[in-house]
mmCIF file of the N, C-alpha and C atoms, coordinates in Angstrom:
data_MODEL
# 
_entry.id   MODEL 
# 
loop_
_atom_site.group_PDB 
_atom_site.id 
_atom_site.type_symbol 
_atom_site.label_atom_id 
_atom_site.label_alt_id 
_atom_site.label_comp_id 
_atom_site.label_asym_id 
_atom_site.label_entity_id 
_atom_site.label_seq_id 
_atom_site.pdbx_PDB_ins_code 
_atom_site.Cartn_x 
_atom_site.Cartn_y 
_atom_site.Cartn_z 
_atom_site.occupancy 
_atom_site.B_iso_or_equiv 
_atom_site.pdbx_formal_charge 
_atom_site.auth_seq_id 
_atom_site.auth_comp_id 
_atom_site.auth_asym_id 
_atom_site.auth_atom_id 
_atom_site.pdbx_PDB_model_num 
ATOM 1   N N  . MET A 1 1  ? 28.902  -52.933 -6.251  1.00 0.00 ? 1  MET A N  1 
ATOM 2   C CA . MET A 1 1  ? 29.293  -52.311 -5.716  1.00 0.00 ? 1  MET A CA 1 
ATOM 3   C C  . MET A 1 1  ? 30.035  -50.530 -6.259  1.00 0.00 ? 1  MET A C  1 
ATOM 4   N N  . ASP A 1 2  ? 29.867  -49.670 -5.831  1.00 0.00 ? 2  ASP A N  1 
ATOM 5   C CA . ASP A 1 2  ? 29.942  -48.627 -6.517  1.00 0.00 ? 2  ASP A CA 1 
ATOM 6   C C  . ASP A 1 2  ? 31.289  -47.975 -6.624  1.00 0.00 ? 2  ASP A C  1 
ATOM 7   N N  . PRO A 1 3  ? 31.280  -47.251 -8.458  1.00 0.00 ? 3  PRO A N  1 
ATOM 8   C CA . PRO A 1 3  ? 32.369  -46.743 -8.763  1.00 0.00 ? 3  PRO A CA 1 
ATOM 9   C C  . PRO A 1 3  ? 33.496  -46.417 -8.012  1.00 0.00 ? 3  PRO A C  1 
ATOM 10  N N  . ALA A 1 4  ? 33.019  -45.336 -6.895  1.00 0.00 ? 4  ALA A N  1 
ATOM 11  C CA . ALA A 1 4  ? 33.926  -44.627 -6.131  1.00 0.00 ? 4  ALA A CA 1 
ATOM 12  C C  . ALA A 1 4  ? 34.573  -45.297 -5.331  1.00 0.00 ? 4  ALA A C  1 
ATOM 13  N N  . GLN A 1 5  ? 33.933  -46.397 -4.745  1.00 0.00 ? 5  GLN A N  1 
ATOM 14  C CA . GLN A 1 5  ? 34.885  -47.333 -3.587  1.00 0.00 ? 5  GLN A CA 1 
ATOM 15  C C  . GLN A 1 5  ? 35.631  -48.214 -4.421  1.00 0.00 ? 5  GLN A C  1 
ATOM 16  N N  . VAL A 1 6  ? 35.554  -48.347 -5.327  1.00 0.00 ? 6  VAL A N  1 
ATOM 17  C CA . VAL A 1 6  ? 36.401  -49.065 -6.186  1.00 0.00 ? 6  VAL A CA 1 
ATOM 18  C C  . VAL A 1 6  ? 38.038  -48.510 -6.558  1.00 0.00 ? 6  VAL A C  1 
ATOM 19  N N  . THR A 1 7  ? 37.729  -47.459 -6.903  1.00 0.00 ? 7  THR A N  1 
ATOM 20  C CA . THR A 1 7  ? 38.356  -46.176 -6.771  1.00 0.00 ? 7  THR A CA 1 
ATOM 21  C C  . THR A 1 7  ? 39.224  -46.443 -5.762  1.00 0.00 ? 7  THR A C  1 
ATOM 22  N N  . ASP A 1 8  ? 39.084  -45.485 -5.224  1.00 0.00 ? 8  ASP A N  1 
ATOM 23  C CA . ASP A 1 8  ? 39.368  -45.449 -3.324  1.00 0.00 ? 8  ASP A CA 1 
ATOM 24  C C  . ASP A 1 8  ? 40.178  -46.901 -2.602  1.00 0.00 ? 8  ASP A C  1 
ATOM 25  N N  . ARG A 1 9  ? 39.719  -47.874 -3.225  1.00 0.00 ? 9  ARG A N  1 
ATOM 26  C CA . ARG A 1 9  ? 40.149  -49.572 -3.004  1.00 0.00 ? 9  ARG A CA 1 
ATOM 27  C C  . ARG A 1 9  ? 41.484  -49.388 -2.996  1.00 0.00 ? 9  ARG A C  1 
ATOM 28  N N  . TYR A 1 10 ? 41.600  -49.068 -4.698  1.00 0.00 ? 10 TYR A N  1 
ATOM 29  C CA . TYR A 1 10 ? 42.472  -49.341 -5.564  1.00 0.00 ? 10 TYR A CA 1 
ATOM 30  C C  . TYR A 1 10 ? 43.692  -47.880 -5.453  1.00 0.00 ? 10 TYR A C  1 
ATOM 31  N N  . ARG A 1 11 ? 43.566  -47.335 -4.754  1.00 0.00 ? 11 ARG A N  1 
ATOM 32  C CA . ARG A 1 11 ? 44.845  -46.132 -4.508  1.00 0.00 ? 11 ARG A CA 1 
ATOM 33  C C  . ARG A 1 11 ? 45.897  -46.429 -4.274  1.00 0.00 ? 11 ARG A C  1 
ATOM 34  N N  . PRO A 1 12 ? 46.873  -46.117 -4.592  1.00 0.00 ? 12 PRO A N  1 
ATOM 35  C CA . PRO A 1 12 ? 48.623  -46.339 -4.243  1.00 0.00 ? 12 PRO A CA 1 
ATOM 36  C C  . PRO A 1 12 ? 48.642  -46.172 -2.959  1.00 0.00 ? 12 PRO A C  1 
ATOM 37  N N  . VAL A 1 13 ? 49.054  -46.740 -1.846  1.00 0.00 ? 13 VAL A N  1 
ATOM 38  C CA . VAL A 1 13 ? 49.469  -46.322 -1.016  1.00 0.00 ? 13 VAL A CA 1 
ATOM 39  C C  . VAL A 1 13 ? 50.836  -46.579 -0.819  1.00 0.00 ? 13 VAL A C  1 
ATOM 40  N N  . CYS A 1 14 ? 51.303  -45.755 0.378   1.00 0.00 ? 14 CYS A N  1 
ATOM 41  C CA . CYS A 1 14 ? 52.571  -46.087 0.464   1.00 0.00 ? 14 CYS A CA 1 
ATOM 42  C C  . CYS A 1 14 ? 53.312  -47.195 1.772   1.00 0.00 ? 14 CYS A C  1 
ATOM 43  N N  . ILE A 1 15 ? 54.520  -46.835 2.258   1.00 0.00 ? 15 ILE A N  1 
ATOM 44  C CA . ILE A 1 15 ? 54.496  -48.001 2.863   1.00 0.00 ? 15 ILE A CA 1 
ATOM 45  C C  . ILE A 1 15 ? 53.829  -48.270 4.319   1.00 0.00 ? 15 ILE A C  1 
ATOM 46  N N  . ILE A 1 16 ? 53.444  -47.022 4.725   1.00 0.00 ? 16 ILE A N  1 
ATOM 47  C CA . ILE A 1 16 ? 53.624  -47.121 6.471   1.00 0.00 ? 16 ILE A CA 1 
ATOM 48  C C  . ILE A 1 16 ? 52.036  -46.957 6.022   1.00 0.00 ? 16 ILE A C  1 
ATOM 49  N N  . GLY A 1 17 ? 51.102  -47.085 4.871   1.00 0.00 ? 17 GLY A N  1 
ATOM 50  C CA . GLY A 1 17 ? 50.092  -47.264 4.847   1.00 0.00 ? 17 GLY A CA 1 
ATOM 51  C C  . GLY A 1 17 ? 48.986  -46.340 4.613   1.00 0.00 ? 17 GLY A C  1 
ATOM 52  N N  . HIS A 1 18 ? 49.452  -44.714 4.664   1.00 0.00 ? 18 HIS A N  1 
ATOM 53  C CA . HIS A 1 18 ? 49.125  -43.491 4.077   1.00 0.00 ? 18 HIS A CA 1 
ATOM 54  C C  . HIS A 1 18 ? 48.828  -43.360 3.062   1.00 0.00 ? 18 HIS A C  1 
ATOM 55  N N  . GLN A 1 19 ? 47.623  -42.437 2.308   1.00 0.00 ? 19 GLN A N  1 
ATOM 56  C CA . GLN A 1 19 ? 47.240  -42.313 0.767   1.00 0.00 ? 19 GLN A CA 1 
ATOM 57  C C  . GLN A 1 19 ? 48.229  -41.330 0.185   1.00 0.00 ? 19 GLN A C  1 
ATOM 58  N N  . ARG A 1 20 ? 48.542  -41.612 -1.167  1.00 0.00 ? 20 ARG A N  1 
ATOM 59  C CA . ARG A 1 20 ? 49.394  -40.598 -1.608  1.00 0.00 ? 20 ARG A CA 1 
ATOM 60  C C  . ARG A 1 20 ? 48.022  -39.178 -2.084  1.00 0.00 ? 20 ARG A C  1 
ATOM 61  N N  . SER A 1 21 ? 48.416  -38.292 -1.789  1.00 0.00 ? 21 SER A N  1 
ATOM 62  C CA . SER A 1 21 ? 47.253  -37.087 -1.886  1.00 0.00 ? 21 SER A CA 1 
ATOM 63  C C  . SER A 1 21 ? 47.594  -36.314 -3.226  1.00 0.00 ? 21 SER A C  1 
ATOM 64  N N  . PRO A 1 22 ? 47.537  -35.479 -3.542  1.00 0.00 ? 22 PRO A N  1 
ATOM 65  C CA . PRO A 1 22 ? 47.234  -34.876 -4.839  1.00 0.00 ? 22 PRO A CA 1 
ATOM 66  C C  . PRO A 1 22 ? 48.202  -33.476 -4.309  1.00 0.00 ? 22 PRO A C  1 
ATOM 67  N N  . TYR A 1 23 ? 48.099  -33.418 -3.578  1.00 0.00 ? 23 TYR A N  1 
ATOM 68  C CA . TYR A 1 23 ? 48.985  -32.334 -2.410  1.00 0.00 ? 23 TYR A CA 1 
ATOM 69  C C  . TYR A 1 23 ? 50.351  -32.963 -2.820  1.00 0.00 ? 23 TYR A C  1 
ATOM 70  N N  . VAL A 1 24 ? 50.482  -34.184 -2.180  1.00 0.00 ? 24 VAL A N  1 
ATOM 71  C CA . VAL A 1 24 ? 52.274  -34.731 -2.311  1.00 0.00 ? 24 VAL A CA 1 
ATOM 72  C C  . VAL A 1 24 ? 52.785  -34.454 -4.003  1.00 0.00 ? 24 VAL A C  1 
ATOM 73  N N  . LYS A 1 25 ? 51.848  -35.312 -5.018  1.00 0.00 ? 25 LYS A N  1 
ATOM 74  C CA . LYS A 1 25 ? 52.454  -34.800 -6.289  1.00 0.00 ? 25 LYS A CA 1 
ATOM 75  C C  . LYS A 1 25 ? 52.682  -33.891 -6.447  1.00 0.00 ? 25 LYS A C  1 
ATOM 76  N N  . GLU A 1 26 ? 52.167  -32.188 -5.971  1.00 0.00 ? 26 GLU A N  1 
ATOM 77  C CA . GLU A 1 26 ? 51.912  -31.403 -6.599  1.00 0.00 ? 26 GLU A CA 1 
ATOM 78  C C  . GLU A 1 26 ? 53.560  -30.686 -5.818  1.00 0.00 ? 26 GLU A C  1 
ATOM 79  N N  . ARG A 1 27 ? 53.947  -31.316 -4.022  1.00 0.00 ? 27 ARG A N  1 
ATOM 80  C CA . ARG A 1 27 ? 55.216  -30.167 -4.289  1.00 0.00 ? 27 ARG A CA 1 
ATOM 81  C C  . ARG A 1 27 ? 56.151  -31.348 -4.617  1.00 0.00 ? 27 ARG A C  1 
ATOM 82  N N  . ARG A 1 28 ? 55.775  -32.651 -4.942  1.00 0.00 ? 28 ARG A N  1 
ATOM 83  C CA . ARG A 1 28 ? 57.455  -32.998 -5.621  1.00 0.00 ? 28 ARG A CA 1 
ATOM 84  C C  . ARG A 1 28 ? 57.655  -32.077 -7.081  1.00 0.00 ? 28 ARG A C  1 
ATOM 85  N N  . GLY A 1 29 ? 56.837  -32.108 -7.302  1.00 0.00 ? 29 GLY A N  1 
ATOM 86  C CA . GLY A 1 29 ? 56.127  -31.171 -9.152  1.00 0.00 ? 29 GLY A CA 1 
ATOM 87  C C  . GLY A 1 29 ? 57.207  -29.782 -8.427  1.00 0.00 ? 29 GLY A C  1 
ATOM 88  N N  . ARG A 1 30 ? 56.906  -29.219 -7.691  1.00 0.00 ? 30 ARG A N  1 
ATOM 89  C CA . ARG A 1 30 ? 57.630  -28.129 -7.197  1.00 0.00 ? 30 ARG A CA 1 
ATOM 90  C C  . ARG A 1 30 ? 58.569  -28.617 -6.970  1.00 0.00 ? 30 ARG A C  1 
ATOM 91  N N  . ALA A 1 31 ? 59.383  -29.424 -6.555  1.00 0.00 ? 31 ALA A N  1 
ATOM 92  C CA . ALA A 1 31 ? 60.671  -29.644 -6.170  1.00 0.00 ? 31 ALA A CA 1 
ATOM 93  C C  . ALA A 1 31 ? 62.105  -30.054 -7.335  1.00 0.00 ? 31 ALA A C  1 
ATOM 94  N N  . VAL A 1 32 ? 61.173  -30.647 -7.919  1.00 0.00 ? 32 VAL A N  1 
ATOM 95  C CA . VAL A 1 32 ? 61.527  -31.080 -9.734  1.00 0.00 ? 32 VAL A CA 1 
ATOM 96  C C  . VAL A 1 32 ? 61.762  -30.100 -10.261 1.00 0.00 ? 32 VAL A C  1 
ATOM 97  N N  . LYS A 1 33 ? 61.153  -28.807 -10.088 1.00 0.00 ? 33 LYS A N  1 
ATOM 98  C CA . LYS A 1 33 ? 61.043  -28.070 -10.907 1.00 0.00 ? 33 LYS A CA 1 
ATOM 99  C C  . LYS A 1 33 ? 62.294  -26.781 -10.185 1.00 0.00 ? 33 LYS A C  1 
ATOM 100 N N  . LYS A 1 34 ? 62.334  -26.934 -9.112  1.00 0.00 ? 34 LYS A N  1 
ATOM 101 C CA . LYS A 1 34 ? 63.223  -25.657 -8.132  1.00 0.00 ? 34 LYS A CA 1 
ATOM 102 C C  . LYS A 1 34 ? 64.586  -26.729 -8.638  1.00 0.00 ? 34 LYS A C  1 
ATOM 103 N N  . LEU A 1 35 ? 64.871  -27.951 -8.876  1.00 0.00 ? 35 LEU A N  1 
ATOM 104 C CA . LEU A 1 35 ? 66.227  -28.710 -8.372  1.00 0.00 ? 35 LEU A CA 1 
ATOM 105 C C  . LEU A 1 35 ? 66.602  -28.624 -9.871  1.00 0.00 ? 35 LEU A C  1 
ATOM 106 N N  . LEU A 1 36 ? 65.316  -28.543 -11.570 1.00 0.00 ? 36 LEU A N  1 
ATOM 107 C CA . LEU A 1 36 ? 66.029  -28.206 -12.350 1.00 0.00 ? 36 LEU A CA 1 
ATOM 108 C C  . LEU A 1 36 ? 66.239  -26.905 -13.027 1.00 0.00 ? 36 LEU A C  1 
ATOM 109 N N  . LEU A 1 37 ? 65.818  -26.150 -12.027 1.00 0.00 ? 37 LEU A N  1 
ATOM 110 C CA . LEU A 1 37 ? 66.177  -24.393 -12.332 1.00 0.00 ? 37 LEU A CA 1 
ATOM 111 C C  . LEU A 1 37 ? 67.758  -24.553 -11.746 1.00 0.00 ? 37 LEU A C  1 
ATOM 112 N N  . VAL A 1 38 ? 68.020  -24.642 -10.570 1.00 0.00 ? 38 VAL A N  1 
ATOM 113 C CA . VAL A 1 38 ? 69.304  -24.889 -10.226 1.00 0.00 ? 38 VAL A CA 1 
ATOM 114 C C  . VAL A 1 38 ? 70.556  -25.247 -10.407 1.00 0.00 ? 38 VAL A C  1 
ATOM 115 N N  . ALA A 1 39 ? 69.655  -26.736 -11.114 1.00 0.00 ? 39 ALA A N  1 
ATOM 116 C CA . ALA A 1 39 ? 71.051  -27.473 -11.956 1.00 0.00 ? 39 ALA A CA 1 
ATOM 117 C C  . ALA A 1 39 ? 70.974  -26.173 -13.558 1.00 0.00 ? 39 ALA A C  1 
ATOM 118 N N  . LEU A 1 40 ? 70.216  -25.964 -14.410 1.00 0.00 ? 40 LEU A N  1 
ATOM 119 C CA . LEU A 1 40 ? 70.398  -25.333 -15.109 1.00 0.00 ? 40 LEU A CA 1 
ATOM 120 C C  . LEU A 1 40 ? 71.144  -23.571 -14.716 1.00 0.00 ? 40 LEU A C  1 
ATOM 121 N N  . ALA A 1 41 ? 71.248  -22.901 -13.497 1.00 0.00 ? 41 ALA A N  1 
ATOM 122 C CA . ALA A 1 41 ? 71.504  -22.185 -13.374 1.00 0.00 ? 41 ALA A CA 1 
ATOM 123 C C  . ALA A 1 41 ? 73.278  -22.405 -13.245 1.00 0.00 ? 41 ALA A C  1 
ATOM 124 N N  . ALA A 1 42 ? 73.369  -23.692 -12.601 1.00 0.00 ? 42 ALA A N  1 
ATOM 125 C CA . ALA A 1 42 ? 74.652  -23.966 -12.167 1.00 0.00 ? 42 ALA A CA 1 
ATOM 126 C C  . ALA A 1 42 ? 75.260  -24.393 -13.903 1.00 0.00 ? 42 ALA A C  1 
ATOM 127 N N  . ILE A 1 43 ? 75.020  -24.755 -14.667 1.00 0.00 ? 43 ILE A N  1 
ATOM 128 C CA . ILE A 1 43 ? 75.305  -24.931 -15.636 1.00 0.00 ? 43 ILE A CA 1 
ATOM 129 C C  . ILE A 1 43 ? 75.941  -23.779 -16.492 1.00 0.00 ? 43 ILE A C  1 
ATOM 130 N N  . GLY A 1 44 ? 74.958  -22.887 -16.437 1.00 0.00 ? 44 GLY A N  1 
ATOM 131 C CA . GLY A 1 44 ? 75.201  -21.259 -17.113 1.00 0.00 ? 44 GLY A CA 1 
ATOM 132 C C  . GLY A 1 44 ? 76.203  -20.633 -16.037 1.00 0.00 ? 44 GLY A C  1 
ATOM 133 N N  . GLY A 1 45 ? 76.268  -20.975 -14.996 1.00 0.00 ? 45 GLY A N  1 
ATOM 134 C CA . GLY A 1 45 ? 77.570  -20.159 -14.137 1.00 0.00 ? 45 GLY A CA 1 
ATOM 135 C C  . GLY A 1 45 ? 78.674  -20.549 -14.629 1.00 0.00 ? 45 GLY A C  1 
ATOM 136 N N  . LEU A 1 46 ? 79.011  -22.324 -15.097 1.00 0.00 ? 46 LEU A N  1 
ATOM 137 C CA . LEU A 1 46 ? 79.960  -22.517 -15.065 1.00 0.00 ? 46 LEU A CA 1 
ATOM 138 C C  . LEU A 1 46 ? 80.192  -22.546 -16.264 1.00 0.00 ? 46 LEU A C  1 
ATOM 139 N N  . LEU A 1 47 ? 79.017  -22.170 -17.391 1.00 0.00 ? 47 LEU A N  1 
ATOM 140 C CA . LEU A 1 47 ? 79.610  -21.740 -18.989 1.00 0.00 ? 47 LEU A CA 1 
ATOM 141 C C  . LEU A 1 47 ? 80.142  -20.498 -18.798 1.00 0.00 ? 47 LEU A C  1 
ATOM 142 N N  . VAL A 1 48 ? 79.863  -19.430 -18.291 1.00 0.00 ? 48 VAL A N  1 
ATOM 143 C CA . VAL A 1 48 ? 80.307  -18.250 -18.269 1.00 0.00 ? 48 VAL A CA 1 
ATOM 144 C C  . VAL A 1 48 ? 81.729  -18.085 -17.334 1.00 0.00 ? 48 VAL A C  1 
ATOM 145 N N  . TYR A 1 49 ? 81.802  -19.124 -15.816 1.00 0.00 ? 49 TYR A N  1 
ATOM 146 C CA . TYR A 1 49 ? 83.035  -19.111 -16.003 1.00 0.00 ? 49 TYR A CA 1 
ATOM 147 C C  . TYR A 1 49 ? 84.450  -19.118 -16.359 1.00 0.00 ? 49 TYR A C  1 
ATOM 148 N N  . ARG A 1 50 ? 84.065  -20.317 -17.367 1.00 0.00 ? 50 ARG A N  1 
ATOM 149 C CA . ARG A 1 50 ? 84.515  -20.847 -18.269 1.00 0.00 ? 50 ARG A CA 1 
ATOM 150 C C  . ARG A 1 50 ? 85.035  -19.762 -19.660 1.00 0.00 ? 50 ARG A C  1 
ATOM 151 N N  . GLN A 1 51 ? 83.787  -19.591 -20.141 1.00 0.00 ? 51 GLN A N  1 
ATOM 152 C CA . GLN A 1 51 ? 84.182  -17.907 -21.148 1.00 0.00 ? 51 GLN A CA 1 
ATOM 153 C C  . GLN A 1 51 ? 85.132  -17.041 -20.788 1.00 0.00 ? 51 GLN A C  1 
ATOM 154 N N  . ILE A 1 52 ? 84.678  -16.767 -19.399 1.00 0.00 ? 52 ILE A N  1 
ATOM 155 C CA . ILE A 1 52 ? 85.961  -15.707 -18.818 1.00 0.00 ? 52 ILE A CA 1 
ATOM 156 C C  . ILE A 1 52 ? 86.779  -16.078 -19.002 1.00 0.00 ? 52 ILE A C  1 
ATOM 157 N N  . GLN A 1 53 ? 87.252  -17.595 -18.367 1.00 0.00 ? 53 GLN A N  1 
ATOM 158 C CA . GLN A 1 53 ? 88.577  -17.880 -18.205 1.00 0.00 ? 53 GLN A CA 1 
ATOM 159 C C  . GLN A 1 53 ? 89.679  -17.881 -19.553 1.00 0.00 ? 53 GLN A C  1 
ATOM 160 N N  . ALA A 1 54 ? 88.659  -18.289 -20.740 1.00 0.00 ? 54 ALA A N  1 
ATOM 161 C CA . ALA A 1 54 ? 89.171  -18.187 -22.001 1.00 0.00 ? 54 ALA A CA 1 
ATOM 162 C C  . ALA A 1 54 ? 89.602  -17.056 -22.409 1.00 0.00 ? 54 ALA A C  1 
ATOM 163 N N  . ASP A 1 55 ? 88.614  -16.151 -22.339 1.00 0.00 ? 55 ASP A N  1 
ATOM 164 C CA . ASP A 1 55 ? 89.183  -14.558 -22.376 1.00 0.00 ? 55 ASP A CA 1 
ATOM 165 C C  . ASP A 1 55 ? 90.358  -13.604 -21.531 1.00 0.00 ? 55 ASP A C  1 
ATOM 166 N N  . ARG A 1 56 ? 90.528  -14.436 -20.200 1.00 0.00 ? 56 ARG A N  1 
ATOM 167 C CA . ARG A 1 56 ? 91.548  -13.929 -19.930 1.00 0.00 ? 56 ARG A CA 1 
ATOM 168 C C  . ARG A 1 56 ? 92.698  -14.775 -20.357 1.00 0.00 ? 56 ARG A C  1 
ATOM 169 N N  . ALA A 1 57 ? 93.203  -15.756 -20.356 1.00 0.00 ? 57 ALA A N  1 
ATOM 170 C CA . ALA A 1 57 ? 94.121  -16.352 -21.321 1.00 0.00 ? 57 ALA A CA 1 
ATOM 171 C C  . ALA A 1 57 ? 94.372  -16.032 -22.505 1.00 0.00 ? 57 ALA A C  1 
ATOM 172 N N  . GLU A 1 58 ? 93.500  -15.709 -23.438 1.00 0.00 ? 58 GLU A N  1 
ATOM 173 C CA . GLU A 1 58 ? 93.729  -15.178 -24.542 1.00 0.00 ? 58 GLU A CA 1 
ATOM 174 C C  . GLU A 1 58 ? 94.394  -13.644 -24.483 1.00 0.00 ? 58 GLU A C  1 
ATOM 175 N N  . GLN A 1 59 ? 94.138  -12.980 -23.177 1.00 0.00 ? 59 GLN A N  1 
ATOM 176 C CA . GLN A 1 59 ? 94.216  -11.611 -23.307 1.00 0.00 ? 59 GLN A CA 1 
ATOM 177 C C  . GLN A 1 59 ? 95.646  -11.412 -22.924 1.00 0.00 ? 59 GLN A C  1 
ATOM 178 N N  . ASP A 1 60 ? 96.215  -12.462 -21.796 1.00 0.00 ? 60 ASP A N  1 
ATOM 179 C CA . ASP A 1 60 ? 97.359  -12.676 -21.526 1.00 0.00 ? 60 ASP A CA 1 
ATOM 180 C C  . ASP A 1 60 ? 98.395  -13.125 -22.438 1.00 0.00 ? 60 ASP A C  1 
ATOM 181 N N  . LEU A 1 61 ? 97.945  -13.961 -23.760 1.00 0.00 ? 61 LEU A N  1 
ATOM 182 C CA . LEU A 1 61 ? 98.696  -14.190 -25.041 1.00 0.00 ? 61 LEU A CA 1 
ATOM 183 C C  . LEU A 1 61 ? 98.864  -13.192 -25.449 1.00 0.00 ? 61 LEU A C  1 
ATOM 184 N N  . TRP A 1 62 ? 97.590  -12.371 -26.004 1.00 0.00 ? 62 TRP A N  1 
ATOM 185 C CA . TRP A 1 62 ? 98.362  -10.846 -26.530 1.00 0.00 ? 62 TRP A CA 1 
ATOM 186 C C  . TRP A 1 62 ? 98.676  -9.795  -26.385 1.00 0.00 ? 62 TRP A C  1 
ATOM 187 N N  . THR A 1 63 ? 99.103  -9.831  -24.581 1.00 0.00 ? 63 THR A N  1 
ATOM 188 C CA . THR A 1 63 ? 100.241 -9.070  -24.124 1.00 0.00 ? 63 THR A CA 1 
ATOM 189 C C  . THR A 1 63 ? 101.189 -10.011 -23.824 1.00 0.00 ? 63 THR A C  1 
ATOM 190 N N  . GLU A 1 64 ? 101.173 -11.093 -24.030 1.00 0.00 ? 64 GLU A N  1 
ATOM 191 C CA . GLU A 1 64 ? 102.830 -11.632 -24.133 1.00 0.00 ? 64 GLU A CA 1 
ATOM 192 C C  . GLU A 1 64 ? 103.321 -10.947 -25.852 1.00 0.00 ? 64 GLU A C  1 
ATOM 193 N N  . ALA A 1 65 ? 102.397 -11.616 -26.678 1.00 0.00 ? 65 ALA A N  1 
ATOM 194 C CA . ALA A 1 65 ? 103.428 -11.033 -27.709 1.00 0.00 ? 65 ALA A CA 1 
ATOM 195 C C  . ALA A 1 65 ? 103.230 -9.804  -28.036 1.00 0.00 ? 65 ALA A C  1 
ATOM 196 N N  . THR A 1 66 ? 102.614 -8.898  -27.408 1.00 0.00 ? 66 THR A N  1 
ATOM 197 C CA . THR A 1 66 ? 102.517 -7.600  -28.432 1.00 0.00 ? 66 THR A CA 1 
ATOM 198 C C  . THR A 1 66 ? 103.483 -7.090  -27.136 1.00 0.00 ? 66 THR A C  1 
ATOM 199 N N  . ASP A 1 67 ? 104.333 -6.737  -26.047 1.00 0.00 ? 67 ASP A N  1 
ATOM 200 C CA . ASP A 1 67 ? 104.844 -6.482  -25.054 1.00 0.00 ? 67 ASP A CA 1 
ATOM 201 C C  . ASP A 1 67 ? 105.997 -6.379  -25.981 1.00 0.00 ? 67 ASP A C  1 
ATOM 202 N N  . SER A 1 68 ? 106.633 -5.061  -26.024 1.00 0.00 ? 68 SER A N  1 
ATOM 203 C CA . SER A 1 68 ? 108.010 -4.538  -26.551 1.00 0.00 ? 68 SER A CA 1 
ATOM 204 C C  . SER A 1 68 ? 108.695 -4.753  -25.638 1.00 0.00 ? 68 SER A C  1 
ATOM 205 N N  . VAL A 1 69 ? 109.090 -5.010  -24.753 1.00 0.00 ? 69 VAL A N  1 
ATOM 206 C CA . VAL A 1 69 ? 110.120 -6.007  -24.054 1.00 0.00 ? 69 VAL A CA 1 
ATOM 207 C C  . VAL A 1 69 ? 109.821 -7.222  -24.202 1.00 0.00 ? 69 VAL A C  1 
ATOM 208 N N  . PRO A 1 70 ? 111.105 -8.307  -24.681 1.00 0.00 ? 70 PRO A N  1 
ATOM 209 C CA . PRO A 1 70 ? 110.923 -9.268  -24.474 1.00 0.00 ? 70 PRO A CA 1 
ATOM 210 C C  . PRO A 1 70 ? 111.040 -10.154 -22.929 1.00 0.00 ? 70 PRO A C  1 
ATOM 211 N N  . ALA A 1 71 ? 110.653 -11.260 -22.767 1.00 0.00 ? 71 ALA A N  1 
ATOM 212 C CA . ALA A 1 71 ? 110.804 -11.471 -21.038 1.00 0.00 ? 71 ALA A CA 1 
ATOM 213 C C  . ALA A 1 71 ? 111.239 -11.736 -21.071 1.00 0.00 ? 71 ALA A C  1 
ATOM 214 N N  . GLY A 1 72 ? 112.516 -12.629 -21.530 1.00 0.00 ? 72 GLY A N  1 
ATOM 215 C CA . GLY A 1 72 ? 114.115 -12.914 -20.700 1.00 0.00 ? 72 GLY A CA 1 
ATOM 216 C C  . GLY A 1 72 ? 115.064 -11.835 -20.746 1.00 0.00 ? 72 GLY A C  1 
ATOM 217 N N  . SER A 1 73 ? 114.948 -10.540 -21.375 1.00 0.00 ? 73 SER A N  1 
ATOM 218 C CA . SER A 1 73 ? 115.910 -9.633  -21.701 1.00 0.00 ? 73 SER A CA 1 
ATOM 219 C C  . SER A 1 73 ? 116.635 -9.248  -20.257 1.00 0.00 ? 73 SER A C  1 
ATOM 220 N N  . GLY A 1 74 ? 115.478 -9.598  -19.213 1.00 0.00 ? 74 GLY A N  1 
ATOM 221 C CA . GLY A 1 74 ? 116.604 -8.538  -17.928 1.00 0.00 ? 74 GLY A CA 1 
ATOM 222 C C  . GLY A 1 74 ? 116.552 -7.336  -17.609 1.00 0.00 ? 74 GLY A C  1 
ATOM 223 N N  . VAL A 1 75 ? 115.501 -6.330  -18.534 1.00 0.00 ? 75 VAL A N  1 
ATOM 224 C CA . VAL A 1 75 ? 115.908 -4.966  -18.429 1.00 0.00 ? 75 VAL A CA 1 
ATOM 225 C C  . VAL A 1 75 ? 114.511 -4.475  -17.582 1.00 0.00 ? 75 VAL A C  1 
# 
């Protein structure tokens, strides 16, 4: 038996009987890379958002602490 025939005979086959091509693996690899890129962008966006919120909270605290008029004075 020819080695090429053995390789073709034991090639992975999906449920409906089609052989997987290298193109499918390439597409799947691209999809995984895109998904990873989107996940990293989302995590980066979340970190930036949290930093902005922390900066605003700190600014509000400093504004309250350095305000010349007390909050409950009614002036």
